[in-house]
C-alpha positions in Angstrom: 48.1 44.0 -19.6 44.3 43.2 -18.9 42.7 45.6 -20.1 44.2 45.0 -23.5 42.6 41.1 -22.8 39.4 42.6 -22.3 39.4 44.9 -25.3 40.5 42.1 -27.6 37.8 40.3 -26.2 35.0 42.5 -26.9 36.2 43.4 -29.8 36.4 39.1 -30.3 32.5 38.5 -29.1 31.2 41.8 -30.8 32.4 40.5 -34.4 31.1 37.2 -33.9 28.6 39.3 -33.5 28.2 41.3 -36.1 29.7 38.8 -38.9 26.3 36.9 -40.0 24.0 40.8 -40.0 26.7 43.4 -41.5 24.9 43.5 -44.4 21.7 43.4 -43.2 22.2 45.9 -41.2 23.7 47.9 -43.9 20.5 47.6 -46.2 18.7 48.7 -43.0 20.6 51.4 -42.5 20.4 53.4 -45.7 17.2 52.1 -46.2 16.2 54.1 -42.9 18.5 57.3 -43.9 16.6 57.1 -47.0 12.9 57.2 -45.7 14.4 59.7 -42.9 15.9 61.9 -46.2 12.4 61.6 -47.8 9.6 62.6 -44.9 12.2 66.1 -44.7 12.0 66.5 -47.4 8.4 66.1 -47.2 7.9 67.9 -43.9 10.1 70.9 -46.1 8.3 71.7 -48.5 4.4 71.3 -46.3 6.2 74.1 -44.8 7.1 76.1 -48.2 3.3 75.7 -49.4 1.3 75.7 -45.9 -1.1 72.8 -47.4 -1.0 70.0 -44.4 -3.5 67.4 -45.2 -1.4 65.1 -46.0 1.2 65.2 -42.5 -0.4 62.6 -40.5 -0.5 59.9 -43.5 3.6 60.7 -44.4 4.0 60.5 -40.7 2.3 57.1 -40.4 4.2 55.9 -43.3 6.9 56.7 -42.6 6.0 54.4 -38.8 5.1 51.4 -41.0 8.0 51.3 -43.1 10.2 52.0 -40.9 8.5 48.9 -38.7 8.6 46.8 -42.2 12.4 47.0 -42.7 12.9 46.1 -39.3 10.2 42.9 -39.8 12.1 41.9 -43.4 15.3 42.1 -41.5 14.3 40.0 -39.0 12.8 38.0 -41.4 15.7 37.7 -43.7 19.1 38.4 -41.8 18.1 37.1 -38.5 15.7 33.6 -38.6 18.0 32.1 -40.6 20.4 32.5 -37.7 18.9 30.7 -35.0 19.2 27.3 -33.8 17.3 25.1 -35.6 14.6 22.4 -34.0 15.9 19.4 -34.5 13.7 16.8 -35.3 14.2 13.1 -33.6 13.3 9.4 -36.1 10.4 8.5 -34.6 10.3 4.1 -34.1 9.6 2.0 -36.7 7.6 -0.7 -34.4 4.5 -2.5 -36.0 2.1 -3.5 -32.9 1.8 -7.4 -34.3 5.0 -8.0 -35.0 6.6 -7.2 -30.5 4.6 -9.1 -27.8 2.0 -7.6 -25.5 4.7 -9.0 -22.8 7.8 -7.6 -23.8 7.0 -4.3 -24.7 5.6 -4.0 -20.8 8.3 -3.5 -18.6 9.7 -6.4 -15.9 8.9 -5.0 -12.6 12.3 -5.9 -12.0 14.2 -4.3 -14.5 15.4 -0.8 -12.4 18.9 -0.6 -14.8 21.4 -2.7 -12.1 20.0 -5.3 -14.4 23.7 -6.0 -15.7 25.1 -5.6 -12.0 22.6 -8.1 -10.9 23.1 -10.7 -13.5 26.4 -10.3 -15.4 30.0 -11.1 -13.9 30.9 -10.0 -10.2 33.0 -7.2 -9.6 36.2 -7.9 -8.9 37.9 -6.1 -5.8 41.1 -4.1 -6.1 43.7 -7.4 -5.9 42.4 -8.8 -8.1 42.4 -6.2 -11.0 45.1 -6.1 -13.3 46.5 -2.3 -12.7 45.4 0.2 -14.4 49.0 1.1 -15.8 51.0 -0.6 -18.3 54.6 -1.4 -16.9 57.2 0.6 -17.3 60.5 -0.8 -19.7 63.5 0.7 -18.5 65.3 2.9 -21.2 68.8 3.2 -22.5 68.9 6.8 -21.8 67.4 6.5 -18.1 70.2 6.6 -15.3 70.6 3.5 -13.0 69.3 4.6 -9.6 72.9 4.1 -7.3 71.0 4.6 -4.0 68.8 3.0 -1.5 66.2 5.0 0.1 66.5 5.7 3.6 65.3 3.0 5.4 62.9 4.0 8.0 63.3 4.8 11.0 62.6 3.2 13.9 61.6 5.1 17.1 63.6 4.2 20.4 60.9 3.3 23.5 60.6 6.7 25.2 61.5 8.1 21.9 58.6 10.4 20.7 60.7 11.5 17.3 61.2 15.1 17.9 65.0 14.7 19.6 66.5 16.2 16.5 64.8 19.3 18.4 66.4 19.5 21.4 69.4 18.5 20.7 70.2 21.7 18.6 73.9 22.3 18.6 74.1 19.4 15.5 71.2 20.9 14.1 72.4 22.1 10.0 70.3 25.2 11.1 70.3 26.2 15.0 67.5 27.4 15.9 67.0 31.6 17.4 65.5 31.6 20.2 64.3 33.3 22.1 67.6 33.8 24.4 70.4 34.0 21.6 68.0 37.1 19.8 68.1 38.4 23.2 71.9 38.0 23.6 72.6 39.3 19.6 70.3 42.4 20.8 72.3 42.9 23.5 75.8 42.7 22.2 75.3 45.0 19.4 76.8 48.5 19.3 75.0 51.2 20.8 
């Protein structure tokens, strides 16, 4: 199951990568196949004619044309896909319009002035509830039973006396003695 998701993810990522590049890559592959074919034809001609004077130049020309084709691919296909730099507009201010005192930062301007000079903060009791009050709907059923009252512990009660009254439990607790008794009574 996870292999299918991995395959699907791989196909999606590969498709998103190749979609803007597929035509350029196909053209690059066609150019390389043509260059390979032309060069191999020249090499077979050289073998038949034994004229090896231009083999070095042909090999260098092939490498230069391969490099030029890759360079053209990068410039024409890949470069438009690169992220474009964001040019922020320069702020327009005239030095005569703003006095020097206004441009200099204040000594007490540390970014918390809105707290010092604003309204005093309110306690949680003074703030209204963030949740809107729920209006009772006609479809909601009315509550029929009141929630149980909290249990008040008597003095000396640690709250675990219900465990000491094993016979009154809904599901009795199995102790080691009761388990031993059950295993001894089992038929052998």
